[in-house]
mmCIF file of the protein (N, C-alpha, C, O) and its ligand, coordinates in Angstrom:
data_MODEL
# 
_entry.id   MODEL 
# 
loop_
_entity.id 
_entity.type 
_entity.pdbx_number_of_molecules 
1 polymer     1 
2 non-polymer 1 
# 
_entity_poly.entity_id                      1 
_entity_poly.type                           'polypeptide(L)' 
_entity_poly.nstd_linkage                   no 
_entity_poly.nstd_monomer                   no 
_entity_poly.pdbx_seq_one_letter_code       
;(UNK)(UNK)(UNK)(UNK)(UNK)(UNK)(UNK)(UNK)(UNK)(UNK)(UNK)(UNK)(UNK)(UNK)(UNK)(UNK)
(UNK)(UNK)(UNK)(UNK)(UNK)(UNK)(UNK)(UNK)(UNK)(UNK)(UNK)(UNK)(UNK)(UNK)(UNK)(UNK)
(UNK)(UNK)(UNK)(UNK)(UNK)(UNK)(UNK)(UNK)(UNK)(UNK)(UNK)(UNK)(UNK)(UNK)(UNK)(UNK)
(UNK)(UNK)(UNK)(UNK)(UNK)(UNK)
;
_entity_poly.pdbx_seq_one_letter_code_can   XXXXXXXXXXXXXXXXXXXXXXXXXXXXXXXXXXXXXXXXXXXXXXXXXXXXXX 
_entity_poly.pdbx_strand_id                 A 
# 
loop_
_entity_poly_seq.entity_id 
_entity_poly_seq.num 
_entity_poly_seq.mon_id 
_entity_poly_seq.hetero 
1 1  UNK n 
1 2  UNK n 
1 3  UNK n 
1 4  UNK n 
1 5  UNK n 
1 6  UNK n 
1 7  UNK n 
1 8  UNK n 
1 9  UNK n 
1 10 UNK n 
1 11 UNK n 
1 12 UNK n 
1 13 UNK n 
1 14 UNK n 
1 15 UNK n 
1 16 UNK n 
1 17 UNK n 
1 18 UNK n 
1 19 UNK n 
1 20 UNK n 
1 21 UNK n 
1 22 UNK n 
1 23 UNK n 
1 24 UNK n 
1 25 UNK n 
1 26 UNK n 
1 27 UNK n 
1 28 UNK n 
1 29 UNK n 
1 30 UNK n 
1 31 UNK n 
1 32 UNK n 
1 33 UNK n 
1 34 UNK n 
1 35 UNK n 
1 36 UNK n 
1 37 UNK n 
1 38 UNK n 
1 39 UNK n 
1 40 UNK n 
1 41 UNK n 
1 42 UNK n 
1 43 UNK n 
1 44 UNK n 
1 45 UNK n 
1 46 UNK n 
1 47 UNK n 
1 48 UNK n 
1 49 UNK n 
1 50 UNK n 
1 51 UNK n 
1 52 UNK n 
1 53 UNK n 
1 54 UNK n 
# 
loop_
_struct_asym.id 
_struct_asym.entity_id 
A 1 
B 2 
# 
loop_
_chem_comp.id 
_chem_comp.type 
_chem_comp.mon_nstd_flag 
UNK 'L-peptide linking' . 
ZN  non-polymer         . 
# 
_pdbx_entity_nonpoly.entity_id   2 
_pdbx_entity_nonpoly.name        ? 
_pdbx_entity_nonpoly.comp_id     ZN 
# 
_pdbx_nonpoly_scheme.asym_id         B 
_pdbx_nonpoly_scheme.entity_id       2 
_pdbx_nonpoly_scheme.mon_id          ZN 
_pdbx_nonpoly_scheme.ndb_seq_num     1 
_pdbx_nonpoly_scheme.pdb_seq_num     101 
_pdbx_nonpoly_scheme.auth_seq_num    101 
_pdbx_nonpoly_scheme.pdb_mon_id      ZN 
_pdbx_nonpoly_scheme.auth_mon_id     ZN 
_pdbx_nonpoly_scheme.pdb_strand_id   A 
_pdbx_nonpoly_scheme.pdb_ins_code    . 
# 
loop_
_atom_site.group_PDB 
_atom_site.id 
_atom_site.type_symbol 
_atom_site.label_atom_id 
_atom_site.label_alt_id 
_atom_site.label_comp_id 
_atom_site.label_asym_id 
_atom_site.label_entity_id 
_atom_site.label_seq_id 
_atom_site.pdbx_PDB_ins_code 
_atom_site.Cartn_x 
_atom_site.Cartn_y 
_atom_site.Cartn_z 
_atom_site.occupancy 
_atom_site.B_iso_or_equiv 
_atom_site.pdbx_formal_charge 
_atom_site.auth_seq_id 
_atom_site.auth_comp_id 
_atom_site.auth_asym_id 
_atom_site.auth_atom_id 
_atom_site.pdbx_PDB_model_num 
ATOM   1   N  N  . UNK A 1 1  ? 83.897  143.468 108.409 1.00 0.00 ? 1   UNK A N  1 
ATOM   2   C  CA . UNK A 1 1  ? 83.699  142.544 107.263 1.00 0.00 ? 1   UNK A CA 1 
ATOM   3   C  C  . UNK A 1 1  ? 85.094  142.394 106.482 1.00 0.00 ? 1   UNK A C  1 
ATOM   4   O  O  . UNK A 1 1  ? 85.728  143.364 106.067 1.00 0.00 ? 1   UNK A O  1 
ATOM   5   N  N  . UNK A 1 2  ? 85.462  141.155 106.344 1.00 0.00 ? 2   UNK A N  1 
ATOM   6   C  CA . UNK A 1 2  ? 86.748  140.886 105.730 1.00 0.00 ? 2   UNK A CA 1 
ATOM   7   C  C  . UNK A 1 2  ? 86.443  140.911 104.085 1.00 0.00 ? 2   UNK A C  1 
ATOM   8   O  O  . UNK A 1 2  ? 85.579  140.256 103.502 1.00 0.00 ? 2   UNK A O  1 
ATOM   9   N  N  . UNK A 1 3  ? 87.297  141.752 103.563 1.00 0.00 ? 3   UNK A N  1 
ATOM   10  C  CA . UNK A 1 3  ? 87.186  141.935 102.054 1.00 0.00 ? 3   UNK A CA 1 
ATOM   11  C  C  . UNK A 1 3  ? 88.158  140.921 101.368 1.00 0.00 ? 3   UNK A C  1 
ATOM   12  O  O  . UNK A 1 3  ? 89.206  140.709 101.978 1.00 0.00 ? 3   UNK A O  1 
ATOM   13  N  N  . UNK A 1 4  ? 87.947  140.220 100.105 1.00 0.00 ? 4   UNK A N  1 
ATOM   14  C  CA . UNK A 1 4  ? 88.946  139.651 99.368  1.00 0.00 ? 4   UNK A CA 1 
ATOM   15  C  C  . UNK A 1 4  ? 89.029  140.238 98.082  1.00 0.00 ? 4   UNK A C  1 
ATOM   16  O  O  . UNK A 1 4  ? 88.058  140.640 97.441  1.00 0.00 ? 4   UNK A O  1 
ATOM   17  N  N  . UNK A 1 5  ? 90.327  140.280 97.686  1.00 0.00 ? 5   UNK A N  1 
ATOM   18  C  CA . UNK A 1 5  ? 90.756  141.035 96.284  1.00 0.00 ? 5   UNK A CA 1 
ATOM   19  C  C  . UNK A 1 5  ? 91.331  139.896 95.520  1.00 0.00 ? 5   UNK A C  1 
ATOM   20  O  O  . UNK A 1 5  ? 92.145  139.141 96.052  1.00 0.00 ? 5   UNK A O  1 
ATOM   21  N  N  . UNK A 1 6  ? 90.937  139.746 94.292  1.00 0.00 ? 6   UNK A N  1 
ATOM   22  C  CA . UNK A 1 6  ? 91.637  138.779 93.305  1.00 0.00 ? 6   UNK A CA 1 
ATOM   23  C  C  . UNK A 1 6  ? 92.228  139.373 92.210  1.00 0.00 ? 6   UNK A C  1 
ATOM   24  O  O  . UNK A 1 6  ? 91.745  140.383 91.699  1.00 0.00 ? 6   UNK A O  1 
ATOM   25  N  N  . UNK A 1 7  ? 93.304  138.799 91.772  1.00 0.00 ? 7   UNK A N  1 
ATOM   26  C  CA . UNK A 1 7  ? 93.922  139.463 90.583  1.00 0.00 ? 7   UNK A CA 1 
ATOM   27  C  C  . UNK A 1 7  ? 94.732  138.216 89.870  1.00 0.00 ? 7   UNK A C  1 
ATOM   28  O  O  . UNK A 1 7  ? 94.736  137.047 90.254  1.00 0.00 ? 7   UNK A O  1 
ATOM   29  N  N  . UNK A 1 8  ? 95.373  138.737 88.802  1.00 0.00 ? 8   UNK A N  1 
ATOM   30  C  CA . UNK A 1 8  ? 96.182  137.649 88.106  1.00 0.00 ? 8   UNK A CA 1 
ATOM   31  C  C  . UNK A 1 8  ? 97.235  138.386 87.181  1.00 0.00 ? 8   UNK A C  1 
ATOM   32  O  O  . UNK A 1 8  ? 97.220  139.607 87.024  1.00 0.00 ? 8   UNK A O  1 
ATOM   33  N  N  . UNK A 1 9  ? 98.157  137.535 86.580  1.00 0.00 ? 9   UNK A N  1 
ATOM   34  C  CA . UNK A 1 9  ? 99.020  138.220 85.647  1.00 0.00 ? 9   UNK A CA 1 
ATOM   35  C  C  . UNK A 1 9  ? 98.290  138.439 84.436  1.00 0.00 ? 9   UNK A C  1 
ATOM   36  O  O  . UNK A 1 9  ? 97.106  138.115 84.340  1.00 0.00 ? 9   UNK A O  1 
ATOM   37  N  N  . UNK A 1 10 ? 99.010  139.035 83.399  1.00 0.00 ? 10  UNK A N  1 
ATOM   38  C  CA . UNK A 1 10 ? 98.248  139.246 82.191  1.00 0.00 ? 10  UNK A CA 1 
ATOM   39  C  C  . UNK A 1 10 ? 97.614  138.172 81.408  1.00 0.00 ? 10  UNK A C  1 
ATOM   40  O  O  . UNK A 1 10 ? 96.523  138.316 80.856  1.00 0.00 ? 10  UNK A O  1 
ATOM   41  N  N  . UNK A 1 11 ? 98.398  136.964 81.363  1.00 0.00 ? 11  UNK A N  1 
ATOM   42  C  CA . UNK A 1 11 ? 97.835  135.797 80.646  1.00 0.00 ? 11  UNK A CA 1 
ATOM   43  C  C  . UNK A 1 11 ? 96.936  135.044 81.655  1.00 0.00 ? 11  UNK A C  1 
ATOM   44  O  O  . UNK A 1 11 ? 96.210  134.177 81.171  1.00 0.00 ? 11  UNK A O  1 
ATOM   45  N  N  . UNK A 1 12 ? 96.886  135.238 82.898  1.00 0.00 ? 12  UNK A N  1 
ATOM   46  C  CA . UNK A 1 12 ? 95.945  134.444 83.788  1.00 0.00 ? 12  UNK A CA 1 
ATOM   47  C  C  . UNK A 1 12 ? 96.569  133.183 84.284  1.00 0.00 ? 12  UNK A C  1 
ATOM   48  O  O  . UNK A 1 12 ? 95.939  132.444 85.041  1.00 0.00 ? 12  UNK A O  1 
ATOM   49  N  N  . UNK A 1 13 ? 97.852  132.888 83.865  1.00 0.00 ? 13  UNK A N  1 
ATOM   50  C  CA . UNK A 1 13 ? 98.431  131.762 84.476  1.00 0.00 ? 13  UNK A CA 1 
ATOM   51  C  C  . UNK A 1 13 ? 98.767  131.716 85.934  1.00 0.00 ? 13  UNK A C  1 
ATOM   52  O  O  . UNK A 1 13 ? 98.859  130.658 86.556  1.00 0.00 ? 13  UNK A O  1 
ATOM   53  N  N  . UNK A 1 14 ? 98.941  132.868 86.443  1.00 0.00 ? 14  UNK A N  1 
ATOM   54  C  CA . UNK A 1 14 ? 99.391  133.057 87.977  1.00 0.00 ? 14  UNK A CA 1 
ATOM   55  C  C  . UNK A 1 14 ? 98.099  133.918 88.440  1.00 0.00 ? 14  UNK A C  1 
ATOM   56  O  O  . UNK A 1 14 ? 97.756  134.983 87.927  1.00 0.00 ? 14  UNK A O  1 
ATOM   57  N  N  . UNK A 1 15 ? 97.488  133.293 89.444  1.00 0.00 ? 15  UNK A N  1 
ATOM   58  C  CA . UNK A 1 15 ? 96.434  134.038 90.155  1.00 0.00 ? 15  UNK A CA 1 
ATOM   59  C  C  . UNK A 1 15 ? 96.666  134.378 91.611  1.00 0.00 ? 15  UNK A C  1 
ATOM   60  O  O  . UNK A 1 15 ? 97.213  133.570 92.362  1.00 0.00 ? 15  UNK A O  1 
ATOM   61  N  N  . UNK A 1 16 ? 96.286  135.477 91.985  1.00 0.00 ? 16  UNK A N  1 
ATOM   62  C  CA . UNK A 1 16 ? 96.637  135.917 93.516  1.00 0.00 ? 16  UNK A CA 1 
ATOM   63  C  C  . UNK A 1 16 ? 95.363  136.422 94.152  1.00 0.00 ? 16  UNK A C  1 
ATOM   64  O  O  . UNK A 1 16 ? 94.461  137.026 93.570  1.00 0.00 ? 16  UNK A O  1 
ATOM   65  N  N  . UNK A 1 17 ? 95.422  136.050 95.582  1.00 0.00 ? 17  UNK A N  1 
ATOM   66  C  CA . UNK A 1 17 ? 94.098  136.512 96.193  1.00 0.00 ? 17  UNK A CA 1 
ATOM   67  C  C  . UNK A 1 17 ? 94.749  137.024 97.672  1.00 0.00 ? 17  UNK A C  1 
ATOM   68  O  O  . UNK A 1 17 ? 95.579  136.405 98.337  1.00 0.00 ? 17  UNK A O  1 
ATOM   69  N  N  . UNK A 1 18 ? 94.182  138.226 97.969  1.00 0.00 ? 18  UNK A N  1 
ATOM   70  C  CA . UNK A 1 18 ? 94.431  138.723 99.325  1.00 0.00 ? 18  UNK A CA 1 
ATOM   71  C  C  . UNK A 1 18 ? 93.218  139.012 100.039 1.00 0.00 ? 18  UNK A C  1 
ATOM   72  O  O  . UNK A 1 18 ? 92.229  139.449 99.450  1.00 0.00 ? 18  UNK A O  1 
ATOM   73  N  N  . UNK A 1 19 ? 93.240  138.748 101.528 1.00 0.00 ? 19  UNK A N  1 
ATOM   74  C  CA . UNK A 1 19 ? 92.080  138.858 102.232 1.00 0.00 ? 19  UNK A CA 1 
ATOM   75  C  C  . UNK A 1 19 ? 92.397  139.707 103.300 1.00 0.00 ? 19  UNK A C  1 
ATOM   76  O  O  . UNK A 1 19 ? 93.529  139.644 103.781 1.00 0.00 ? 19  UNK A O  1 
ATOM   77  N  N  . UNK A 1 20 ? 91.424  140.629 103.819 1.00 0.00 ? 20  UNK A N  1 
ATOM   78  C  CA . UNK A 1 20 ? 91.589  141.525 105.035 1.00 0.00 ? 20  UNK A CA 1 
ATOM   79  C  C  . UNK A 1 20 ? 91.963  142.822 104.469 1.00 0.00 ? 20  UNK A C  1 
ATOM   80  O  O  . UNK A 1 20 ? 91.640  143.196 103.342 1.00 0.00 ? 20  UNK A O  1 
ATOM   81  N  N  . UNK A 1 21 ? 92.749  143.573 105.416 1.00 0.00 ? 21  UNK A N  1 
ATOM   82  C  CA . UNK A 1 21 ? 93.186  144.905 105.142 1.00 0.00 ? 21  UNK A CA 1 
ATOM   83  C  C  . UNK A 1 21 ? 94.618  145.060 104.903 1.00 0.00 ? 21  UNK A C  1 
ATOM   84  O  O  . UNK A 1 21 ? 95.363  144.274 105.488 1.00 0.00 ? 21  UNK A O  1 
ATOM   85  N  N  . UNK A 1 22 ? 95.119  145.940 104.143 1.00 0.00 ? 22  UNK A N  1 
ATOM   86  C  CA . UNK A 1 22 ? 96.378  146.083 103.869 1.00 0.00 ? 22  UNK A CA 1 
ATOM   87  C  C  . UNK A 1 22 ? 97.060  146.748 105.069 1.00 0.00 ? 22  UNK A C  1 
ATOM   88  O  O  . UNK A 1 22 ? 96.405  147.532 105.756 1.00 0.00 ? 22  UNK A O  1 
ATOM   89  N  N  . UNK A 1 23 ? 98.480  146.450 105.393 1.00 0.00 ? 23  UNK A N  1 
ATOM   90  C  CA . UNK A 1 23 ? 99.130  147.244 106.423 1.00 0.00 ? 23  UNK A CA 1 
ATOM   91  C  C  . UNK A 1 23 ? 99.484  148.482 105.935 1.00 0.00 ? 23  UNK A C  1 
ATOM   92  O  O  . UNK A 1 23 ? 99.723  149.351 106.773 1.00 0.00 ? 23  UNK A O  1 
ATOM   93  N  N  . UNK A 1 24 ? 99.568  148.750 104.792 1.00 0.00 ? 24  UNK A N  1 
ATOM   94  C  CA . UNK A 1 24 ? 99.948  150.122 104.195 1.00 0.00 ? 24  UNK A CA 1 
ATOM   95  C  C  . UNK A 1 24 ? 99.671  150.189 102.777 1.00 0.00 ? 24  UNK A C  1 
ATOM   96  O  O  . UNK A 1 24 ? 99.684  149.155 102.110 1.00 0.00 ? 24  UNK A O  1 
ATOM   97  N  N  . UNK A 1 25 ? 99.415  151.343 102.244 1.00 0.00 ? 25  UNK A N  1 
ATOM   98  C  CA . UNK A 1 25 ? 99.378  151.689 100.801 1.00 0.00 ? 25  UNK A CA 1 
ATOM   99  C  C  . UNK A 1 25 ? 99.804  152.914 100.489 1.00 0.00 ? 25  UNK A C  1 
ATOM   100 O  O  . UNK A 1 25 ? 99.765  153.798 101.344 1.00 0.00 ? 25  UNK A O  1 
ATOM   101 N  N  . UNK A 1 26 ? 100.306 153.175 99.141  1.00 0.00 ? 26  UNK A N  1 
ATOM   102 C  CA . UNK A 1 26 ? 100.681 154.496 98.813  1.00 0.00 ? 26  UNK A CA 1 
ATOM   103 C  C  . UNK A 1 26 ? 101.160 154.566 97.449  1.00 0.00 ? 26  UNK A C  1 
ATOM   104 O  O  . UNK A 1 26 ? 101.103 153.601 96.687  1.00 0.00 ? 26  UNK A O  1 
ATOM   105 N  N  . UNK A 1 27 ? 101.708 155.877 97.078  1.00 0.00 ? 27  UNK A N  1 
ATOM   106 C  CA . UNK A 1 27 ? 102.235 156.075 95.844  1.00 0.00 ? 27  UNK A CA 1 
ATOM   107 C  C  . UNK A 1 27 ? 103.651 156.505 96.128  1.00 0.00 ? 27  UNK A C  1 
ATOM   108 O  O  . UNK A 1 27 ? 103.841 157.159 97.154  1.00 0.00 ? 27  UNK A O  1 
ATOM   109 N  N  . UNK A 1 28 ? 104.616 156.231 95.380  1.00 0.00 ? 28  UNK A N  1 
ATOM   110 C  CA . UNK A 1 28 ? 106.087 156.617 95.337  1.00 0.00 ? 28  UNK A CA 1 
ATOM   111 C  C  . UNK A 1 28 ? 106.554 157.048 94.016  1.00 0.00 ? 28  UNK A C  1 
ATOM   112 O  O  . UNK A 1 28 ? 106.196 156.487 92.980  1.00 0.00 ? 28  UNK A O  1 
ATOM   113 N  N  . UNK A 1 29 ? 107.403 158.108 94.060  1.00 0.00 ? 29  UNK A N  1 
ATOM   114 C  CA . UNK A 1 29 ? 107.983 158.460 92.822  1.00 0.00 ? 29  UNK A CA 1 
ATOM   115 C  C  . UNK A 1 29 ? 109.573 158.587 92.870  1.00 0.00 ? 29  UNK A C  1 
ATOM   116 O  O  . UNK A 1 29 ? 110.216 159.227 92.038  1.00 0.00 ? 29  UNK A O  1 
ATOM   117 N  N  . UNK A 1 30 ? 110.108 157.919 93.914  1.00 0.00 ? 30  UNK A N  1 
ATOM   118 C  CA . UNK A 1 30 ? 111.486 157.907 93.986  1.00 0.00 ? 30  UNK A CA 1 
ATOM   119 C  C  . UNK A 1 30 ? 112.124 157.108 92.889  1.00 0.00 ? 30  UNK A C  1 
ATOM   120 O  O  . UNK A 1 30 ? 111.483 156.327 92.185  1.00 0.00 ? 30  UNK A O  1 
ATOM   121 N  N  . UNK A 1 31 ? 113.462 157.340 92.764  1.00 0.00 ? 31  UNK A N  1 
ATOM   122 C  CA . UNK A 1 31 ? 114.277 156.714 91.517  1.00 0.00 ? 31  UNK A CA 1 
ATOM   123 C  C  . UNK A 1 31 ? 114.009 155.218 91.550  1.00 0.00 ? 31  UNK A C  1 
ATOM   124 O  O  . UNK A 1 31 ? 113.797 154.623 90.493  1.00 0.00 ? 31  UNK A O  1 
ATOM   125 N  N  . UNK A 1 32 ? 114.009 154.564 92.760  1.00 0.00 ? 32  UNK A N  1 
ATOM   126 C  CA . UNK A 1 32 ? 114.009 153.069 92.748  1.00 0.00 ? 32  UNK A CA 1 
ATOM   127 C  C  . UNK A 1 32 ? 112.545 152.506 92.358  1.00 0.00 ? 32  UNK A C  1 
ATOM   128 O  O  . UNK A 1 32 ? 112.400 151.432 91.773  1.00 0.00 ? 32  UNK A O  1 
ATOM   129 N  N  . UNK A 1 33 ? 111.444 153.369 92.753  1.00 0.00 ? 33  UNK A N  1 
ATOM   130 C  CA . UNK A 1 33 ? 110.212 152.944 92.315  1.00 0.00 ? 33  UNK A CA 1 
ATOM   131 C  C  . UNK A 1 33 ? 109.992 153.172 90.868  1.00 0.00 ? 33  UNK A C  1 
ATOM   132 O  O  . UNK A 1 33 ? 109.407 152.350 90.162  1.00 0.00 ? 33  UNK A O  1 
ATOM   133 N  N  . UNK A 1 34 ? 110.437 154.228 90.459  1.00 0.00 ? 34  UNK A N  1 
ATOM   134 C  CA . UNK A 1 34 ? 110.223 154.598 88.986  1.00 0.00 ? 34  UNK A CA 1 
ATOM   135 C  C  . UNK A 1 34 ? 111.051 153.555 88.002  1.00 0.00 ? 34  UNK A C  1 
ATOM   136 O  O  . UNK A 1 34 ? 110.682 153.250 86.868  1.00 0.00 ? 34  UNK A O  1 
ATOM   137 N  N  . UNK A 1 35 ? 112.054 153.146 88.558  1.00 0.00 ? 35  UNK A N  1 
ATOM   138 C  CA . UNK A 1 35 ? 112.791 152.110 87.716  1.00 0.00 ? 35  UNK A CA 1 
ATOM   139 C  C  . UNK A 1 35 ? 112.112 150.727 87.899  1.00 0.00 ? 35  UNK A C  1 
ATOM   140 O  O  . UNK A 1 35 ? 112.022 149.994 86.914  1.00 0.00 ? 35  UNK A O  1 
ATOM   141 N  N  . UNK A 1 36 ? 111.661 150.353 89.022  1.00 0.00 ? 36  UNK A N  1 
ATOM   142 C  CA . UNK A 1 36 ? 111.081 149.132 89.252  1.00 0.00 ? 36  UNK A CA 1 
ATOM   143 C  C  . UNK A 1 36 ? 109.687 149.041 88.531  1.00 0.00 ? 36  UNK A C  1 
ATOM   144 O  O  . UNK A 1 36 ? 109.365 147.945 88.072  1.00 0.00 ? 36  UNK A O  1 
ATOM   145 N  N  . UNK A 1 37 ? 108.955 149.961 88.418  1.00 0.00 ? 37  UNK A N  1 
ATOM   146 C  CA . UNK A 1 37 ? 107.579 149.984 87.840  1.00 0.00 ? 37  UNK A CA 1 
ATOM   147 C  C  . UNK A 1 37 ? 107.603 150.429 86.373  1.00 0.00 ? 37  UNK A C  1 
ATOM   148 O  O  . UNK A 1 37 ? 106.592 150.354 85.675  1.00 0.00 ? 37  UNK A O  1 
ATOM   149 N  N  . UNK A 1 38 ? 108.823 150.914 85.897  1.00 0.00 ? 38  UNK A N  1 
ATOM   150 C  CA . UNK A 1 38 ? 108.944 151.410 84.501  1.00 0.00 ? 38  UNK A CA 1 
ATOM   151 C  C  . UNK A 1 38 ? 107.786 152.478 84.225  1.00 0.00 ? 38  UNK A C  1 
ATOM   152 O  O  . UNK A 1 38 ? 107.206 152.518 83.140  1.00 0.00 ? 38  UNK A O  1 
ATOM   153 N  N  . UNK A 1 39 ? 107.523 153.252 85.177  1.00 0.00 ? 39  UNK A N  1 
ATOM   154 C  CA . UNK A 1 39 ? 106.644 154.350 85.072  1.00 0.00 ? 39  UNK A CA 1 
ATOM   155 C  C  . UNK A 1 39 ? 106.883 155.627 85.836  1.00 0.00 ? 39  UNK A C  1 
ATOM   156 O  O  . UNK A 1 39 ? 107.795 155.538 86.658  1.00 0.00 ? 39  UNK A O  1 
ATOM   157 N  N  . UNK A 1 40 ? 106.286 156.777 85.759  1.00 0.00 ? 40  UNK A N  1 
ATOM   158 C  CA . UNK A 1 40 ? 106.601 157.844 86.576  1.00 0.00 ? 40  UNK A CA 1 
ATOM   159 C  C  . UNK A 1 40 ? 106.036 157.831 88.029  1.00 0.00 ? 40  UNK A C  1 
ATOM   160 O  O  . UNK A 1 40 ? 106.346 158.746 88.791  1.00 0.00 ? 40  UNK A O  1 
ATOM   161 N  N  . UNK A 1 41 ? 105.273 156.893 88.408  1.00 0.00 ? 41  UNK A N  1 
ATOM   162 C  CA . UNK A 1 41 ? 104.912 156.602 89.836  1.00 0.00 ? 41  UNK A CA 1 
ATOM   163 C  C  . UNK A 1 41 ? 104.584 155.229 90.102  1.00 0.00 ? 41  UNK A C  1 
ATOM   164 O  O  . UNK A 1 41 ? 104.151 154.571 89.156  1.00 0.00 ? 41  UNK A O  1 
ATOM   165 N  N  . UNK A 1 42 ? 104.722 154.655 91.279  1.00 0.00 ? 42  UNK A N  1 
ATOM   166 C  CA . UNK A 1 42 ? 104.498 153.309 91.662  1.00 0.00 ? 42  UNK A CA 1 
ATOM   167 C  C  . UNK A 1 42 ? 103.450 153.309 92.668  1.00 0.00 ? 42  UNK A C  1 
ATOM   168 O  O  . UNK A 1 42 ? 103.620 153.926 93.720  1.00 0.00 ? 42  UNK A O  1 
ATOM   169 N  N  . UNK A 1 43 ? 102.301 152.620 92.414  1.00 0.00 ? 43  UNK A N  1 
ATOM   170 C  CA . UNK A 1 43 ? 101.138 152.436 93.524  1.00 0.00 ? 43  UNK A CA 1 
ATOM   171 C  C  . UNK A 1 43 ? 101.506 151.082 94.098  1.00 0.00 ? 43  UNK A C  1 
ATOM   172 O  O  . UNK A 1 43 ? 101.956 150.142 93.442  1.00 0.00 ? 43  UNK A O  1 
ATOM   173 N  N  . UNK A 1 44 ? 101.280 151.094 95.303  1.00 0.00 ? 44  UNK A N  1 
ATOM   174 C  CA . UNK A 1 44 ? 101.498 149.714 96.106  1.00 0.00 ? 44  UNK A CA 1 
ATOM   175 C  C  . UNK A 1 44 ? 100.541 149.487 97.253  1.00 0.00 ? 44  UNK A C  1 
ATOM   176 O  O  . UNK A 1 44 ? 99.886  150.412 97.734  1.00 0.00 ? 44  UNK A O  1 
ATOM   177 N  N  . UNK A 1 45 ? 100.472 148.259 97.675  1.00 0.00 ? 45  UNK A N  1 
ATOM   178 C  CA . UNK A 1 45 ? 99.860  148.004 98.910  1.00 0.00 ? 45  UNK A CA 1 
ATOM   179 C  C  . UNK A 1 45 ? 100.796 146.969 99.661  1.00 0.00 ? 45  UNK A C  1 
ATOM   180 O  O  . UNK A 1 45 ? 101.483 146.189 99.001  1.00 0.00 ? 45  UNK A O  1 
ATOM   181 N  N  . UNK A 1 46 ? 100.817 146.967 101.003 1.00 0.00 ? 46  UNK A N  1 
ATOM   182 C  CA . UNK A 1 46 ? 101.730 145.962 101.679 1.00 0.00 ? 46  UNK A CA 1 
ATOM   183 C  C  . UNK A 1 46 ? 100.724 145.196 102.658 1.00 0.00 ? 46  UNK A C  1 
ATOM   184 O  O  . UNK A 1 46 ? 99.968  145.780 103.435 1.00 0.00 ? 46  UNK A O  1 
ATOM   185 N  N  . UNK A 1 47 ? 100.818 143.797 102.515 1.00 0.00 ? 47  UNK A N  1 
ATOM   186 C  CA . UNK A 1 47 ? 99.888  142.865 103.188 1.00 0.00 ? 47  UNK A CA 1 
ATOM   187 C  C  . UNK A 1 47 ? 100.595 142.115 104.246 1.00 0.00 ? 47  UNK A C  1 
ATOM   188 O  O  . UNK A 1 47 ? 101.780 141.810 104.111 1.00 0.00 ? 47  UNK A O  1 
ATOM   189 N  N  . UNK A 1 48 ? 99.884  141.798 105.331 1.00 0.00 ? 48  UNK A N  1 
ATOM   190 C  CA . UNK A 1 48 ? 100.508 140.917 106.422 1.00 0.00 ? 48  UNK A CA 1 
ATOM   191 C  C  . UNK A 1 48 ? 100.785 139.413 105.933 1.00 0.00 ? 48  UNK A C  1 
ATOM   192 O  O  . UNK A 1 48 ? 100.082 138.872 105.080 1.00 0.00 ? 48  UNK A O  1 
ATOM   193 N  N  . UNK A 1 49 ? 101.779 138.847 106.500 1.00 0.00 ? 49  UNK A N  1 
ATOM   194 C  CA . UNK A 1 49 ? 102.065 137.432 106.070 1.00 0.00 ? 49  UNK A CA 1 
ATOM   195 C  C  . UNK A 1 49 ? 100.799 136.612 106.306 1.00 0.00 ? 49  UNK A C  1 
ATOM   196 O  O  . UNK A 1 49 ? 100.061 136.810 107.271 1.00 0.00 ? 49  UNK A O  1 
ATOM   197 N  N  . UNK A 1 50 ? 100.606 135.767 105.459 1.00 0.00 ? 50  UNK A N  1 
ATOM   198 C  CA . UNK A 1 50 ? 99.452  134.881 105.516 1.00 0.00 ? 50  UNK A CA 1 
ATOM   199 C  C  . UNK A 1 50 ? 98.197  135.556 104.872 1.00 0.00 ? 50  UNK A C  1 
ATOM   200 O  O  . UNK A 1 50 ? 97.204  134.839 104.750 1.00 0.00 ? 50  UNK A O  1 
ATOM   201 N  N  . UNK A 1 51 ? 98.138  136.641 104.515 1.00 0.00 ? 51  UNK A N  1 
ATOM   202 C  CA . UNK A 1 51 ? 97.011  137.505 103.878 1.00 0.00 ? 51  UNK A CA 1 
ATOM   203 C  C  . UNK A 1 51 ? 96.898  136.991 102.411 1.00 0.00 ? 51  UNK A C  1 
ATOM   204 O  O  . UNK A 1 51 ? 95.777  136.948 101.902 1.00 0.00 ? 51  UNK A O  1 
ATOM   205 N  N  . UNK A 1 52 ? 97.966  136.608 101.717 1.00 0.00 ? 52  UNK A N  1 
ATOM   206 C  CA . UNK A 1 52 ? 98.127  136.349 100.356 1.00 0.00 ? 52  UNK A CA 1 
ATOM   207 C  C  . UNK A 1 52 ? 98.022  134.777 100.101 1.00 0.00 ? 52  UNK A C  1 
ATOM   208 O  O  . UNK A 1 52 ? 98.352  133.908 100.908 1.00 0.00 ? 52  UNK A O  1 
ATOM   209 N  N  . UNK A 1 53 ? 97.530  134.593 98.904  1.00 0.00 ? 53  UNK A N  1 
ATOM   210 C  CA . UNK A 1 53 ? 97.344  133.213 98.385  1.00 0.00 ? 53  UNK A CA 1 
ATOM   211 C  C  . UNK A 1 53 ? 97.722  133.236 96.921  1.00 0.00 ? 53  UNK A C  1 
ATOM   212 O  O  . UNK A 1 53 ? 97.197  134.047 96.158  1.00 0.00 ? 53  UNK A O  1 
ATOM   213 N  N  . UNK A 1 54 ? 98.525  132.455 96.560  1.00 0.00 ? 54  UNK A N  1 
ATOM   214 C  CA . UNK A 1 54 ? 98.995  132.185 95.006  1.00 0.00 ? 54  UNK A CA 1 
ATOM   215 C  C  . UNK A 1 54 ? 98.240  131.028 94.354  1.00 0.00 ? 54  UNK A C  1 
ATOM   216 O  O  . UNK A 1 54 ? 98.485  130.709 93.191  1.00 0.00 ? 54  UNK A O  1 
HETATM 217 ZN ZN . ZN  B 2 .  ? 110.067 154.634 96.112  1.00 0.00 2 101 ZN  A ZN 1 
# 
């Protein structure tokens, strides 16, 4: 069964939708991810090309 996940930016002007299963997901706390996410840890998912719609 194909799952669809929907999200948006804080104000809702940009909407995103992904369908299917992610290629990968995880948590990282390296210096680059901490800087990029402005937090102690970065949670992420990686999706195949064509699975996302803006
Ligand atoms: Zn990292």
